C-alpha positions in Angstrom: -131.3 -34.8 -61.0 -133.6 -37.6 -59.5 -133.3 -40.9 -61.4 -136.5 -43.5 -60.3 -137.4 -46.9 -60.9 -141.4 -45.4 -61.1 -141.7 -42.3 -62.2 -138.7 -40.4 -64.0 -135.3 -40.9 -65.4 -133.0 -38.8 -67.2 -132.7 -40.6 -70.8 -131.4 -39.3 -74.2 -134.5 -40.4 -76.1 -137.4 -39.2 -74.9 -140.0 -42.1 -74.4 -143.5 -41.9 -73.5 -145.1 -45.6 -73.1 -148.9 -45.9 -71.9 -149.4 -49.0 -70.5 -152.2 -50.3 -70.5 -154.9 -51.0 -67.9 -156.4 -54.6 -67.3 -159.1 -55.2 -65.8 -161.8 -57.7 -64.7 -164.7 -56.8 -62.4 -165.9 -59.3 -60.1 -168.7 -62.0 -60.0 -170.8 -63.8 -57.5 -169.8 -66.8 -57.9 -165.9 -66.1 -57.9 -163.2 -63.9 -56.7 -159.8 -63.1 -58.4 -156.9 -62.2 -55.8 -156.1 -58.6 -56.4 -159.1 -57.4 -58.3 -160.4 -53.8 -58.2 -162.7 -54.4 -55.3 -166.2 -52.6 -56.1 -167.6 -52.3 -52.3 -166.9 -49.7 -49.7 -166.1 -49.7 -45.9 -169.6 -50.0 -44.9 -170.6 -52.3 -47.5 -167.5 -55.2 -46.8 -165.0 -53.6 -44.0 -167.8 -52.8 -41.3 -170.3 -56.3 -41.5 -166.2 -58.3 -40.8 -165.5 -56.1 -38.4 -168.8 -56.6 -36.3 -168.7 -60.5 -37.1 -165.0 -61.2 -36.3 -163.4 -58.2 -34.4 -165.1 -56.0 -31.9 -166.2 -58.7 -29.7 -162.9 -58.0 -28.6 -161.7 -55.0 -29.6 -164.7 -53.0 -28.6 -165.0 -49.6 -27.3 -165.2 -50.9 -23.8 -161.7 -53.1 -22.3 -160.7 -53.9 -25.5 -157.8 -56.3 -26.6 -154.2 -54.9 -26.4 -156.4 -51.6 -26.0 -156.9 -51.3 -29.4 -160.5 -50.5 -29.9 -161.9 -51.1 -33.7 -165.3 -49.5 -32.7 -166.3 -46.8 -35.0 -162.7 -47.1 -36.6 -164.3 -45.6 -40.0 -163.2 -45.9 -43.4 -159.7 -45.9 -44.3 -157.5 -42.5 -43.8 -154.7 -40.9 -43.0 -154.9 -40.6 -39.7 -155.9 -44.5 -38.8 -153.4 -46.2 -41.7 -151.7 -47.3 -38.8 -154.5 -49.0 -37.2 -155.3 -50.5 -40.6 -152.0 -51.6 -41.4 -152.4 -53.6 -38.0 -155.8 -55.2 -38.6 -154.7 -55.9 -42.1 -151.3 -58.2 -41.1 -153.5 -60.2 -37.9 -156.1 -60.5 -40.2 -153.5 -61.7 -43.6 -151.5 -63.8 -40.8 -154.6 -65.1 -39.4 -154.6 -64.3 -35.8 -157.6 -62.1 -35.6 -159.7 -63.3 -35.2 -158.4 -66.1 -32.2 -158.4 -69.6 -33.2 -160.8 -70.4 -30.2 -163.3 -67.6 -32.1 -165.9 -67.7 -35.3 -163.6 -68.0 -37.9 -164.3 -66.1 -41.6 -164.3 -67.8 -44.8 -161.0 -68.2 -46.9 -162.3 -66.1 -49.5 -163.9 -63.3 -47.1 -160.4 -63.5 -45.4 -159.0 -62.8 -48.6 -161.1 -60.4 -50.0 -161.1 -58.3 -46.6 -157.1 -58.3 -47.2 -157.1 -57.4 -50.5 -159.4 -54.5 -49.6 -157.4 -52.6 -46.7 -154.4 -53.1 -49.3 -155.9 -51.4 -52.3 -157.9 -48.4 -49.8 -154.2 -48.1 -48.0 -152.4 -47.6 -51.5 -155.3 -45.1 -52.7 -155.2 -43.1 -49.4 -151.4 -43.0 -49.1 -151.1 -42.6 -52.5 -149.6 -38.9 -51.9 -148.7 -39.2 -48.6 -145.3 -41.0 -49.1 -147.6 -44.4 -50.6 -148.3 -47.7 -48.8 -145.7 -50.5 -49.5 -145.8 -52.8 -46.6 -147.7 -55.7 -48.7 -144.3 -55.6 -51.2 -141.7 -55.9 -48.4 -140.6 -59.2 -48.7 -140.3 -59.6 -45.1 -144.5 -59.6 -45.6 -144.3 -61.8 -48.3 -145.1 -65.0 -45.7 -148.5 -62.8 -44.9 -149.9 -64.9 -47.7 -151.0 -68.4 -46.5 -148.5 -71.1 -47.0 -151.4 -73.5 -47.6 -152.9 -72.0 -50.2 -150.3 -71.4 -52.2 -149.1 -75.4 -52.0 -152.0 -77.0 -50.9 -155.6 -77.3 -52.8 -158.0 -74.0 -53.1 -161.1 -73.6 -51.7 -164.2 -73.1 -54.2 -164.7 -69.2 -54.7 -160.9 -68.5 -55.8 -160.2 -68.2 -59.2 -157.0 -67.7 -60.3 -155.4 -66.4 -63.6 -152.1 -66.5 -65.8 -149.6 -64.7 -64.1 -147.0 -62.1 -64.7 -144.9 -59.8 -63.2 -145.8 -56.1 -63.7 -143.6 -54.0 -66.2 -140.5 -52.3 -64.3 -137.3 -51.6 -63.9 -134.3 -52.8 -61.7 -132.0 -50.1 -60.5 -128.8 -52.6 -60.2 -127.6 -53.5 -57.0 -123.8 -52.0 -55.8 -122.2 -55.0 -56.4 -123.5 -55.5 -59.5 -122.3 -51.5 -60.7 -119.5 -52.3 -59.2 -118.5 -55.3 -60.7 -119.5 -53.1 -64.1 -116.6 -50.5 -63.3 -113.8 -53.2 -62.6 -114.3 -54.2 -65.8 -113.7 -51.2 -67.3 -110.0 -50.9 -65.9 -109.1 -54.1 -64.0 -108.0 -57.6 -65.7 -109.2 -60.6 -63.6 -107.9 -64.1 -64.1 -109.9 -66.8 -66.6 -111.8 -69.4 -64.7 -108.9 -72.5 -63.9 -110.5 -75.4 -62.7 -107.9 -76.4 -60.7 -108.0 -73.7 -58.4 -111.9 -73.0 -58.9 -112.0 -71.2 -55.8 -110.0 -68.4 -56.6 -111.7 -64.9 -57.9 -112.0 -65.3 -61.5 -113.1 -63.1 -63.8 -117.0 -62.5 -63.9 -117.4 -62.9 -60.2 -118.4 -60.1 -58.0 -115.7 -57.7 -56.4 -115.4 -58.9 -52.8 -115.0 -56.5 -49.8 -111.9 -55.9 -48.7 -110.9 -57.8 -45.1 -112.4 -54.5 -43.9 -115.5 -55.5 -45.1 -115.7 -52.1 -47.1 -116.7 -51.9 -51.3 -114.4 -50.6 -53.0 -112.9 -50.1 -56.9 -109.2 -50.3 -56.6 -106.9 -48.8 -59.4 -103.5 -50.2 -60.4 -103.4 -52.9 -58.1 -102.7 -55.9 -60.3 -99.6 -53.5 -61.2 -98.3 -52.8 -58.0 -94.7 -54.1 -57.3 -93.5 -52.5 -53.9 -94.3 -49.6 -51.6 -92.8 -47.7 -48.7 -94.6 -48.5 -44.9 -96.5 -50.8 -43.7 -100.4 -52.0 -44.0 -102.1 -49.2 -43.4 -99.5 -46.8 -45.4 -100.2 -49.2 -48.2 -104.2 -48.9 -48.0 -103.9 -45.3 -47.7 -101.1 -45.1 -50.8 -103.5 -46.6 -53.1 -106.4 -45.4 -55.5 -109.9 -46.4 -54.7 -113.2 -45.5 -55.0 -116.2 -46.8 -52.6 -119.4 -48.0 -53.5 -122.1 -45.5 -54.8 -125.2 -46.9 -54.7 -126.9 -47.2 -51.7 -128.3 -50.3 -50.1 -131.2 -51.0 -47.3 -130.1 -54.6 -46.4 -129.6 -54.7 -42.9 -131.5 -58.7 -42.9 -132.9 -60.7 -45.8 -133.8 -60.2 -49.8 -131.8 -56.6 -51.1 -133.0 -56.2 -54.5 -136.9 -55.1 -55.5 -137.1 -53.1 -58.2 -139.5 -50.6 -55.6 -136.6 -50.7 -53.4 -134.3 -48.2 -54.9 -133.5 -45.1 -56.8 -130.8 -43.0 -57.9 -130.6 -39.5 -56.1 -128.8 -36.5 -57.0 -125.7 -36.7 -54.8 -125.1 -40.4 -56.1 -125.0 -39.1 -59.6 -122.7 -36.8 -58.9 -120.7 -39.5 -57.5 -121.0 -41.5 -60.6 -119.6 -38.5 -62.7 -116.1 -38.0 -60.9 -115.9 -41.8 -60.6 -116.7 -42.1 -64.4 -113.7 -39.4 -64.9 -111.3 -41.1 -63.0 -112.1 -44.7 -64.9 -112.0 -42.8 -68.6 -108.7 -41.0 -67.6 -107.0 -44.5 -66.3 -108.3 -46.7 -69.5 -106.6 -44.2 -71.8 -103.5 -43.7 -69.3 -103.2 -46.4 -67.0 -101.2 -46.0 -63.9 -100.3 -42.1 -65.4 -103.3 -40.9 -64.6 -102.5 -41.7 -61.0 -99.0 -41.7 -60.5 -95.6 -40.0 -61.5 -94.0 -40.9 -64.8 -91.0 -42.3 -62.5 -93.2 -44.5 -60.6 -93.6 -46.8 -63.3 -90.5 -49.1 -63.3 -89.7 -52.5 -63.3 -86.2 -51.5 -61.1 -87.5 -49.6 -58.1 -83.8 -49.5 -57.1 -83.6 -47.0 -60.3 -85.8 -44.7 -58.4 -84.0 -44.8 -55.1 -83.3 -40.9 -55.3 -86.9 -40.2 -55.7 -88.3 -42.2 -53.3 -86.3 -40.6 -50.3 -87.9 -39.7 -47.3 -91.1 -40.5 -45.9 -93.7 -41.2 -48.1 -95.8 -43.4 -46.4 -99.5 -42.8 -47.2 -99.2 -40.8 -50.1 -99.4 -42.2 -53.7 -95.7 -41.3 -54.4 -95.0 -44.3 -52.6 -96.0 -46.6 -54.8 -93.9 -48.7 -57.5 -95.6 -49.7 -60.8 -95.0 -52.5 -63.3 -94.3 -51.1 -66.5 -96.5 -54.5 -68.2 -100.1 -53.4 -69.6 -102.4 -56.0 -68.4 -105.7 -54.9 -69.6 -106.8 -55.0 -72.6 -106.9 -51.6 -74.7 -110.0 -50.3 -75.9 -111.5 -48.0 -78.8 -111.0 -45.3 -75.6 -107.3 -45.3 -75.2 -107.5 -45.0 -79.3 -109.6 -41.6 -79.1 -107.2 -40.0 -76.4 -103.7 -41.1 -77.2 -103.5 -38.7 -79.4 -104.8 -35.1 -80.7 -105.9 -36.5 -84.0 -109.8 -37.5 -83.4 -111.7 -38.4 -85.8 -115.7 -39.6 -86.0 -114.6 -42.8 -87.1 -113.0 -43.2 -83.7 -115.3 -41.0 -81.5 -117.8 -43.1 -82.1 -116.3 -46.4 -82.0 -115.3 -45.3 -78.2 -119.1 -44.2 -77.6 -120.5 -47.6 -78.7 -117.7 -49.1 -77.1 -118.6 -47.6 -74.1 -122.2 -47.5 -74.4 -122.3 -51.6 -73.9 -120.0 -51.7 -71.7 -122.3 -50.0 -69.4 -125.5 -50.9 -70.4 -125.0 -54.5 -71.6 -126.4 -53.9 -75.1 -125.5 -52.0 -78.4 -126.7 -48.6 -78.9 -129.7 -47.8 -81.1 -128.8 -45.5 -84.2 -130.5 -42.4 -82.1 -128.6 -43.5 -78.9 -125.2 -43.3 -80.6 -125.8 -40.2 -82.3 -127.1 -38.6 -79.1 -124.0 -39.3 -77.2 -121.7 -38.7 -80.3 -123.2 -35.2 -80.8 -122.3 -34.7 -77.1 -118.3 -35.9 -77.0 -118.0 -33.9 -80.0 -119.1 -30.4 -78.6 -117.2 -31.6 -75.2 -113.7 -31.9 -77.0 -114.5 -28.9 -79.7 -115.0 -26.9 -76.1 -112.0 -28.5 -73.8 -109.4 -30.3 -76.3 -108.9 -33.9 -77.0 -108.4 -34.9 -73.4 -110.5 -33.4 -71.2 -113.3 -33.3 -73.9 -113.1 -36.9 -74.3 -113.3 -37.7 -70.0 -116.6 -35.0 -70.1 -117.9 -36.3 -73.2 -117.9 -40.2 -72.4 -118.9 -39.7 -69.0 -122.6 -38.8 -69.2 -122.9 -42.3 -70.7 -122.5 -43.9 -66.8 -125.7 -41.9 -66.2 -127.2 -42.9 -69.1 -130.8 -45.1 -67.6 -129.7 -48.4 -68.5 -126.3 -48.4 -66.9 -128.2 -48.4 -63.8 -131.4 -49.7 -64.9 -132.4 -52.5 -66.4 -135.9 -51.9 -67.8 -138.4 -54.8 -67.9 -141.0 -52.5 -70.1 -142.3 -55.2 -72.1 -142.7 -52.1 -74.8 -142.6 -54.4 -77.9 -145.3 -56.4 -78.1 -148.6 -57.4 -78.5 -150.9 -58.4 -74.8 -152.3 -61.6 -75.0 -156.3 -62.3 -73.5 -155.0 -61.6 -70.2 -153.3 -58.6 -70.7 -149.7 -60.0 -71.0 -146.7 -59.4 -73.0 -143.8 -61.6 -73.0 -140.2 -60.5 -72.9 -138.3 -60.5 -75.7 -135.0 -60.1 -77.4 -132.3 -57.8 -75.5 -134.8 -57.1 -72.6 -135.2 -61.4 -72.5 -131.6 -62.2 -73.0 -130.5 -59.5 -70.3 -133.0 -60.4 -67.7 -131.4 -64.0 -68.0 -128.5 -62.9 -68.1 -129.2 -60.5 -64.8 -130.9 -63.7 -63.4 -127.1 -65.0 -62.9 -124.1 -63.1 -64.1 -122.7 -59.6 -63.1 -121.3 -59.3 -66.5 -122.5 -58.2 -70.3 -123.8 -61.6 -71.9 -121.1 -63.9 -73.4 -121.1 -64.5 -76.9 -122.9 -67.2 -77.2 -126.0 -65.7 -75.5 -125.6 -62.2 -77.8 -125.7 -63.9 -80.8 -128.4 -65.6 -79.6 -130.2 -62.3 -78.8 -129.3 -60.5 -82.2 -130.6 -63.3 -84.1 -133.7 -63.2 -82.9 -133.6 -65.9 -80.3 -134.7 -64.6 -77.4 -138.3 -64.7 -77.6 -139.8 -68.3 -76.5 -139.4 -70.2 -73.7 -137.3 -73.0 -75.3 -135.1 -70.4 -75.8 -134.9 -69.0 -72.3 -134.2 -73.0 -71.6 -131.8 -73.4 -73.7 -129.8 -70.3 -72.4 -129.9 -70.8 -68.7 -129.3 -74.8 -68.9 -126.0 -74.0 -71.0 -124.8 -71.2 -68.5 -125.4 -73.1 -65.3 -123.4 -75.7 -66.9 -120.2 -73.9 -68.1 -118.4 -73.0 -64.7 -116.3 -70.6 -66.4 -119.3 -68.8 -67.1 -119.1 -67.2 -63.2 -122.8 -66.9 -61.6 -122.6 -64.6 -58.5 -125.9 -64.0 -58.6 -127.1 -67.4 -56.8 -124.1 -66.4 -54.0 -125.8 -63.9 -53.8 -129.1 -65.0 -53.5 -127.8 -67.8 -50.7 -125.9 -64.5 -48.3 -129.3 -63.1 -48.5 -131.3 -66.1 -47.6 -129.2 -67.1 -44.7 -127.7 -63.5 -43.9 -124.5 -65.5 -42.7 -122.2 -62.3 -44.5 -123.3 -59.6 -41.6 -121.0 -61.0 -38.6 -118.1 -58.3 -39.6 -120.4 -55.7 -39.4 -121.8 -56.3 -35.6 -120.2 -53.9 -33.2 -119.1 -56.0 -30.7 -118.7 -55.0 -26.9 -114.7 -55.6 -26.2 -115.1 -56.7 -22.9 -117.9 -58.9 -23.4 -116.1 -60.5 -26.7 -113.1 -61.2 -24.6 -114.9 -63.2 -22.2 -115.8 -65.6 -25.1 -112.4 -66.6 -25.4 -111.6 -64.6 -28.9 -109.5 -62.6 -29.8 -110.6 -59.3 -28.7 -107.7 -57.2 -29.7 -107.8 -54.6 -32.2 -109.8 -55.7 -35.3 -109.3 -59.2 -35.3 -112.4 -60.9 -34.6 -113.9 -58.8 -37.3 -111.0 -59.3 -39.8 -111.9 -63.4 -38.9 -115.5 -62.4 -39.6 -115.1 -61.0 -43.3 -113.1 -64.4 -43.5 -115.4 -66.6 -42.5 -117.9 -64.7 -44.9 -115.7 -65.9 -47.8 -115.2 -69.5 -46.5 -118.9 -69.9 -46.5 -119.4 -68.6 -49.4 -117.3 -71.2 -50.7 -118.9 -73.7 -48.9 -121.8 -73.1 -50.4 -120.2 -73.6 -53.5 -119.2 -76.7 -53.1 -122.6 -78.3 -51.9 -123.8 -76.2 -55.2 -121.0 -78.3 -57.0 -122.8 -81.4 -56.2 -126.2 -79.8 -56.5 -128.1 -82.5 -54.6 -130.2 -82.0 -51.4 -128.9 -78.5 -51.9 -130.7 -77.1 -48.9 -130.5 -80.3 -46.9 -127.2 -80.5 -47.1 -126.8 -76.7 -46.6 -128.4 -76.9 -43.1 -126.7 -80.3 -42.2 -123.3 -80.6 -43.6 -120.6 -81.4 -41.6 -118.3 -79.7 -44.0 -116.5 -76.2 -42.8 -113.9 -74.7 -45.1 -111.2 -73.4 -42.2 -108.9 -70.2 -42.3 -106.4 -70.0 -39.8 -108.3 -68.5 -36.9 -111.3 -70.8 -37.0 -109.4 -73.2 -34.6 -110.7 -71.4 -32.1 -114.0 -70.4 -33.4 -115.4 -73.7 -34.1 -113.5 -74.3 -30.4 -115.2 -74.9 -27.3 -115.7 -72.4 -24.5 -114.2 -73.6 -21.6 -115.9 -73.5 -18.2 -114.7 -72.1 -15.2 -112.6 -75.7 -13.9 -111.5 -76.4 -18.1 -110.1 -72.8 -17.3 -108.5 -73.6 -13.9 -107.3 -77.2 -15.0 -105.7 -75.3 -18.1 -104.0 -72.9 -15.8 -102.9 -75.6 -13.4 -101.3 -77.3 -16.7 -99.5 -74.5 -17.6 -97.9 -73.9 -14.7 -97.2 -77.6 -13.8 -95.9 -77.7 -17.4 -93.2 -74.6 -16.7 -92.6 -76.2 -13.4 -91.2 -79.1 -14.8 -89.5 -77.8 -17.7 -87.3 -75.5 -14.9 -87.1 -78.1 -12.6 -85.5 -80.0 -15.8 -82.9 -77.4 -16.7 -82.2 -76.9 -12.9 -81.2 -80.3 -12.5 -79.2 -79.9 -16.1 -77.5 -77.4 -15.0 -76.8 -79.2 -11.9 -75.1 -82.0 -13.5 -73.3 -80.0 -16.0 -72.5 -77.0 -14.2 -69.9 -76.0 -16.6 -72.3 -76.5 -19.8 -73.7 -72.8 -21.1 -77.4 -73.6 -21.3 -79.1 -71.0 -23.8 -80.8 -68.0 -22.7 -84.5 -68.8 -21.4 -86.6 -66.9 -23.4 -90.3 -65.8 -22.9 -92.9 -67.4 -24.9 -93.8 -65.4 -27.7 -97.4 -63.9 -27.8 -98.5 -65.8 -30.8 -98.0 -69.1 -29.1 -99.8 -68.1 -25.9 -101.9 -70.7 -24.7 -105.5 -69.8 -24.9 -107.4 -70.8 -21.7 -111.1 -70.1 -22.3 -111.0 -72.2 -25.5 -110.3 -76.0 -26.5 -109.4 -75.3 -29.9 -110.4 -77.5 -32.6 -107.9 -79.6 -34.8 -109.5 -78.8 -38.3 -107.7 -81.0 -40.9 -108.1 -82.1 -44.4 -107.5 -81.0 -48.2 -106.3 -77.5 -48.9 -108.6 -75.4 -50.9 -109.6 -71.6 -52.0 -112.0 -68.9 -51.1 -112.6 -65.9 -52.8 -111.1 -62.4 -51.7 -110.4 -59.2 -52.8 -107.2 -58.1 -54.6 -104.0 -56.9 -52.0 -106.0 -54.4 -50.8 -104.3 -53.5 -47.5 -100.5 -54.6 -47.9 -99.8 -57.9 -46.2 -102.7 -57.5 -43.8 -105.2 -58.5 -46.9 -107.5 -61.3 -46.4 -105.5 -64.7 -48.2 -107.2 -67.2 -50.3 -106.0 -70.9 -48.5 -108.3 -72.5 -46.8 -108.8 -76.4 -45.6 -111.9 -78.1 -45.9 -112.0 -80.3 -42.4 -114.9 -81.6 -40.4 -116.6 -80.1 -37.7 -116.7 -82.2 -34.2 -119.6 -84.0 -34.2 -122.6 -83.2 -31.3 -121.3 -79.6 -32.0 -121.8 -78.6 -35.6 -124.2 -79.0 -38.0 -124.6 -77.2 -41.3 -124.4 -73.4 -41.7 -126.9 -72.4 -39.0 -124.5 -73.5 -36.4 -121.2 -72.0 -38.1 -119.7 -68.8 -36.1 -120.5 -66.6 -39.8 -124.4 -67.2 -39.1 -124.0 -67.4 -35.6 -122.7 -63.9 -35.2 -124.7 -62.7 -37.5 -127.5 -63.1 -35.4 -125.9 -61.9 -32.7 -125.3 -58.1 -30.9 -123.1 -56.2 -29.3 -122.7 -58.0 -25.9 -124.9 -60.9 -26.6 -126.8 -64.0 -28.5 -129.9 -62.7 -30.1 -132.0 -64.9 -29.6 -135.3 -63.3 -30.8 -133.5 -62.5 -34.6 -132.0 -66.4 -34.9 -136.2 -68.0 -33.7 -137.5 -65.1 -36.4 -135.3 -66.0 -39.3 -136.0 -70.0 -38.5 -139.5 -68.6 -38.5 -139.7 -67.2 -41.7 -136.7 -68.9 -43.4 -137.9 -72.1 -42.8 -141.3 -72.6 -41.2 -142.8 -69.7 -43.8 -144.3 -67.8 -40.8 -144.4 -64.0 -40.1 -144.3 -61.6 -37.1 -146.2 -58.5 -37.4 -144.6 -55.1 -36.8 -143.6 -54.4 -33.5 -146.2 -51.8 -32.3 -144.8 -48.6 -31.4 -145.6 -48.2 -28.2 -143.7 -51.3 -27.2 -140.3 -50.7 -25.2 -138.4 -53.5 -27.0 -136.1 -54.2 -24.5 -134.9 -56.9 -22.2 -134.0 -56.1 -18.9 -129.9 -55.1 -18.2 -128.9 -57.8 -15.6 -125.2 -58.2 -16.6 -124.1 -62.0 -15.6 -127.9 -63.3 -16.1 -128.4 -66.0 -18.4 -130.3 -64.4 -21.8 -133.1 -67.1 -21.6 -133.7 -65.2 -18.2 -133.6 -61.6 -19.2 -136.2 -63.0 -21.9 -139.0 -63.7 -19.5 -140.4 -60.6 -20.0 -141.3 -61.4 -24.0 -143.1 -64.2 -21.9 -146.3 -62.1 -21.0 -149.3 -61.8 -22.2 -149.4 -59.1 -24.6 -146.0 -60.1 -26.3 -146.0 -63.9 -26.3 -148.7 -64.0 -29.2 -145.5 -63.0 -31.3 -142.5 -64.4 -29.2 -144.0 -68.0 -29.1 -142.8 -67.7 -33.3 -139.6 -66.8 -31.8 -138.5 -67.5 -28.8 -138.7 -70.9 -28.4 -136.9 -71.3 -31.8 -133.9 -68.9 -31.2 -133.0 -70.4 -28.0 -131.9 -73.5 -28.4 -128.3 -71.6 -30.2 -127.6 -70.8 -26.6 -125.7 -74.0 -27.2 -123.3 -71.3 -28.8 -121.7 -68.0 -27.0 -122.4 -64.6 -29.4 -118.8 -65.2 -31.3 -120.1 -68.7 -32.0 -118.5 -70.8 -29.4 -119.8 -74.1 -28.6 -120.4 -74.0 -25.1 -121.6 -76.4 -22.4 -121.8 -74.1 -19.3 -123.4 -70.1 -19.2 -121.8 -68.4 -15.7 -121.0 -71.5 -14.1 -124.5 -73.3 -14.8 -125.5 -75.8 -17.6 -126.4 -74.0 -20.7 -130.4 -74.7 -20.9 -130.6 -75.5 -24.9 -134.5 -76.3 -25.1 -137.0 -75.2 -27.6 -139.8 -76.0 -29.1 -141.9 -76.0 -32.5 -145.1 -74.1 -32.0 -148.2 -74.3 -35.3 -145.5 -74.7 -37.6 -148.5 -75.2 -40.0 -147.0 -79.2 -40.4 -147.8 -81.6 -37.0 -144.8 -83.6 -37.7 -142.3 -80.6 -37.2 -144.3 -79.6 -34.1 -142.9 -80.3 -30.7 -139.6 -80.0 -28.1 -136.4 -80.2 -29.2 -133.3 -80.2 -26.8 -130.9 -78.1 -28.4 -130.2 -76.7 -32.2 -128.8 -79.4 -33.4 -132.2 -81.7 -33.0 -134.1 -79.0 -34.0 -131.8 -78.3 -37.7 -132.2 -82.2 -38.1 -136.1 -82.2 -37.8 -135.9 -79.2 -40.1 -133.9 -80.4 -42.7 -135.8 -83.4 -43.6 -139.3 -80.9 -43.7 -141.3 -80.6 -47.0 -142.6 -77.8 -45.7 -138.8 -76.2 -45.4 -138.3 -76.9 -48.7 -141.4 -75.6 -49.9 -140.6 -71.9 -47.8 -136.6 -72.0 -49.8 -138.5 -71.9 -52.9 -140.5 -69.1 -51.9 -137.8 -67.6 -51.1 -136.2 -68.3 -54.3 -139.3 -66.9 -56.3 -139.0 -63.7 -54.6 -135.2 -63.1 -54.7 -135.6 -63.8 -58.4 -138.7 -62.4 -59.8 -138.1 -59.1 -57.7 -141.4 -59.4 -56.3 -143.6 -61.3 -53.1 -145.7 -64.3 -54.1 -149.1 -64.2 -54.9 -152.0 -66.7 -55.5 -151.4 -66.1 -59.2 -148.1 -67.6 -58.8 -149.5 -71.0 -56.6 -148.6 -72.9 -60.0 -145.1 -71.5 -61.1 -144.7 -72.6 -57.3 -145.9 -75.8 -57.2 -144.0 -76.6 -60.4 -140.5 -75.0 -58.9 -141.0 -77.5 -56.0 -141.7 -80.4 -58.6 -138.3 -79.6 -60.5 -136.5 -79.4 -57.3 -138.2 -82.8 -55.7 -137.6 -84.9 -58.6 -134.2 -83.6 -59.8 -133.5 -84.9 -56.1 -133.0 -81.1 -54.7 -131.1 -79.8 -57.6 -130.8 -75.9 -57.4 -130.0 -75.9 -61.2 -133.5 -77.4 -61.5 -135.0 -75.1 -59.1 -133.8 -72.5 -61.4 -134.6 -73.6 -64.9 -138.4 -74.0 -63.4 -138.6 -70.6 -62.3 -136.8 -68.9 -64.9 -138.9 -70.2 -67.4 -141.8 -69.6 -65.5 -144.8 -67.2 -66.9 -144.5 -65.1 -63.7 -140.4 -64.2 -65.3 -141.3 -64.3 -68.8 -144.3 -62.3 -69.0 -145.2 -58.6 -67.8 -147.8 -56.2 -67.4 -148.8 -53.0 -68.3 -151.0 -51.2 -65.9 -149.4 -47.3 -65.4 -148.5 -45.1 -67.5 -144.6 -44.8 -67.7 -142.7 -41.7 -68.7 -139.7 -41.7 -70.0 -138.2 -37.9 -70.4 -134.8 -36.7 -70.8 -135.2 -33.4 -70.3 
């Protein structure tokens, strides 16, 4: 079985939706971007290549060893060359700036032609999807979106394609957690603690797991590893290909047969737990409020075994119709239907139709008849976990009449769930559900009413917003960067065991909380994130926010320790000499935890206490702790999230900084530029030269063939050399002053361009830039619309940016604008989609 967001899905009800093709013929006077182009290679592409390309890429001695002479129409063989041409033309790197340039309309039309031809030619050969990748979103000229369009370009009212979205791994596991665990209600006095509606956090090791019964465990045998092994847990099932950047586009993911099989297994465990609680995973004697009463049963080495745990008898989660169905063998049709309808809405976030309810009821009845109440209920109800709408969210706009542009506005449950999904991971709250049922989710003002209400209510948790900032900043990847032990130790941080990785997952939780504090103020959000001097600090951050010492400073620190020890020994000897009969306490060696770290000048991070959101106890006493401190970082050493270890380590590698990746982040996320894919013929490796500064090893990127792209990244990433690859501030490297100079080149904003002394100076310039704010809006658009922007979205983006500016940088205002835009509300049905249960 295979579930696809584009083709087939298992479904109880067979639905055939014929989606209407809406097109307009091109005219001689105007061009509508993206419209079908009724011209072939000889008519459109060959003249363009002849006029602008073959002078440099001809048959003899072509630039970059790429000859376009006689390239010919797009086909499977030359598709990679055409993809490269598309990138170069879209990014205005071809033709070069000193050559004759095509008119804007001519360039756009040629680029669109290439995409349409690649899409057609590669349709049955794996497809062409590069233009849909969010990392290619900046291929669309920023000036065309936020400036005035040239004559000859005609825009149409925008919409998004009819589609279905597979739920994210985080959203899916949070849905499942809601079935078996009860999370605490929101406490305004402790807003940082994990609350009902928040995403299930990763555990201290960065694993996303669903835990059974941890809220009722009161005792266990053994240490932290034994505890982790004993507790029943299941890992997240749905896949995610995210490395850096935005994750959740509808075209990205399906549910394959292996994942479907795993979901059925998890469904089995969840349904049994819903019916029996800890009895489904433990022996009856393990459920007691008096662990001493079962000491005779807990003898021997049970560490790591499920029988080493003791569960409280107190029922914390609400009992459901699933419990009612399975509590005895007296099964009735009413109880079966109640269980079906309850579980369907819990998993799909909407009530079932009569047809859906009847179909699942029939499955449940047959299962119980064949297997008995308990096993039959488990098998029959498990099928709901694989319903299409339990794994995908439809935006098919099946109901409604297209307007003159072929657009249909979402309505009722589709619109209500789209709004809910934009902010939340749990099903719609009572007010939103009531609005949907009563027919009050059909207009733009309906959407604005609910979005404003939800954004203004802190008790309605909105993890989708925080997910955007994780995807945008990429600060949550540090714990997954495998570090060379020796190289890590040289940075000055603890390289023993998993200490560094634990610190990075702690740092992610801390950065989450800092972002929430800035969102709470909701003023100049992007600028505050880039320039804040605040940090939510944990125990290890006195080191990570500290300063790596120079050789001389290390030597001085060691000498000072020796001098202090010598002084203490002399004082002890003199005291013994003066009082020979006095028995002095035995001298004890200094505890390891108090050992001086000579490699780092640790920083004092003092301030009011604050909480950060962490997982339930998942590793015994080794779990993360929510307690943190809201502190101020040393002036001149840090400025905003891009200088926090969580971001710096997320953009590093095993042994060093990753200046190219950091520079690319600045180029794409703040400047709005784009980098073509590295040609497969390029060996993108730096020379292996130990004890040589990264800047020196990156000399190879300044070769002519490489520098065209690397000039957009390297000068933006190298200013971050003021930090080592563990994120500590430093002034020297290998005994020499570290070079932190850089430059902003060809940003599109002349006021931004120019040399910078270090990362802080560069961040300050970018934080004041309107262009950076506009690029931020572009990424928010992509995240919440689930697609790259087109020229037709220019009015939406301009309205969103205007809302952000006029509200003094309010994220809430930006979201209201985006979520009430035509791109969010309207769908265009342009293909045939078959949804079949068989």
